[in-house]
C-alpha positions as CSV (number, residue, x, y, z in Angstrom):
1,X,-46.9,-113.5,-23.6
2,X,-43.8,-112.9,-25.7
3,X,-41.7,-109.7,-25.3
4,X,-43.1,-106.8,-27.3
5,X,-46.5,-108.5,-27.8
6,X,-49.9,-107.7,-26.3
7,X,-53.4,-109.3,-26.1
8,X,-55.6,-107.9,-28.8
9,X,-58.4,-106.9,-26.5
10,X,-56.0,-105.2,-24.1
11,X,-54.3,-103.3,-26.9
12,X,-57.7,-102.1,-28.3
13,X,-58.5,-100.8,-24.8
14,X,-55.1,-99.2,-24.3
15,X,-55.4,-97.5,-27.7
16,X,-58.9,-96.3,-26.9
17,X,-60.8,-98.2,-29.6
18,X,-63.1,-99.4,-26.8
19,X,-64.2,-97.8,-23.5
20,X,-63.7,-100.9,-21.5
21,X,-61.7,-104.1,-21.9
22,X,-64.8,-106.2,-21.9
23,X,-66.2,-104.1,-24.8
24,X,-62.9,-104.6,-26.6
25,X,-63.3,-108.4,-26.1
26,X,-66.8,-108.3,-27.5
27,X,-65.7,-106.3,-30.5
28,X,-63.1,-109.0,-31.3
29,X,-65.5,-111.9,-30.5
30,X,-68.1,-110.3,-32.7
31,X,-65.8,-110.4,-35.8
32,X,-65.3,-106.7,-36.1
33,X,-61.5,-106.8,-36.0
34,X,-59.1,-108.1,-38.6
35,X,-55.3,-108.7,-38.0
36,X,-53.2,-108.6,-41.1
37,X,-56.3,-109.1,-43.2
38,X,-57.7,-112.1,-41.3
39,X,-60.8,-111.9,-39.1
40,X,-60.0,-112.7,-35.5
41,X,-62.5,-113.9,-33.0
42,X,-60.2,-114.6,-30.1
43,X,-59.6,-111.7,-27.8
44,X,-56.3,-113.3,-26.5
45,X,-54.7,-113.1,-30.0
46,X,-51.2,-111.8,-29.6
47,X,-50.3,-108.7,-31.7
48,X,-47.2,-106.6,-31.9
49,X,-45.4,-103.8,-33.8
50,X,-46.0,-104.0,-37.5
51,X,-49.3,-105.8,-37.4
52,X,-52.1,-104.1,-39.5
53,X,-55.5,-103.9,-37.8
54,X,-58.8,-103.1,-39.3
55,X,-61.3,-102.2,-36.6
56,X,-65.0,-101.8,-37.6
57,X,-66.1,-99.9,-34.5
58,X,-69.6,-98.5,-34.2
59,X,-68.5,-94.9,-34.9
60,X,-66.0,-95.6,-37.7
61,X,-63.8,-98.1,-39.4
62,X,-60.1,-97.6,-38.7
63,X,-57.1,-99.1,-40.5
64,X,-54.0,-98.8,-38.3
65,X,-50.5,-100.3,-38.0
66,X,-49.4,-101.2,-34.4
67,X,-46.4,-99.2,-33.4
68,X,-46.2,-100.2,-29.7
69,X,-48.0,-102.7,-27.5
70,X,-48.4,-100.2,-24.7
71,X,-48.0,-100.5,-20.9
72,X,-51.2,-98.8,-19.7
73,X,-54.4,-97.1,-20.7
74,X,-53.3,-93.4,-20.7
75,X,-54.8,-90.2,-22.0
76,X,-55.8,-89.9,-25.7
77,X,-52.5,-88.3,-26.9
78,X,-50.6,-91.2,-25.3
79,X,-53.0,-93.8,-26.8
80,X,-52.5,-92.3,-30.3
81,X,-48.7,-93.1,-30.1
82,X,-49.6,-96.8,-30.0
83,X,-50.6,-96.9,-33.7
84,X,-50.2,-95.2,-37.0
85,X,-53.3,-94.5,-39.1
86,X,-53.1,-95.8,-42.6
87,X,-55.0,-94.3,-45.6
88,X,-56.4,-95.8,-48.7
89,X,-53.5,-94.6,-50.8
90,X,-50.8,-95.9,-48.4
91,X,-48.2,-97.5,-50.7
92,X,-47.7,-100.4,-48.3
93,X,-51.3,-101.6,-48.9
94,X,-51.5,-101.2,-52.6
95,X,-51.0,-104.3,-54.7
96,X,-50.6,-104.5,-58.4
97,X,-53.2,-106.8,-59.9
98,X,-51.6,-106.6,-63.4
99,X,-54.9,-105.6,-65.0
100,X,-54.5,-103.0,-67.5
């Protein structure tokens, strides 16, 4: 694993999007996670700071930017520091289609 990168399933578990690492792997394998707009089905996919994840978990769909790969699964406040939530009106996600 390259410096500053993390396995997707492990990161989802660290960031508390799944209760167990095996559930995180199933979430990825089931096609419920996109990395930078592309569906990923390999739990071992490397992610790092700046990557945009869309996670369609059972309880909600989250759009987040990875801030830190993390070192452990800590308490919820620590887990929230691993990502930044993005909203629909986030300027980085808006594209001009030229329609008018």
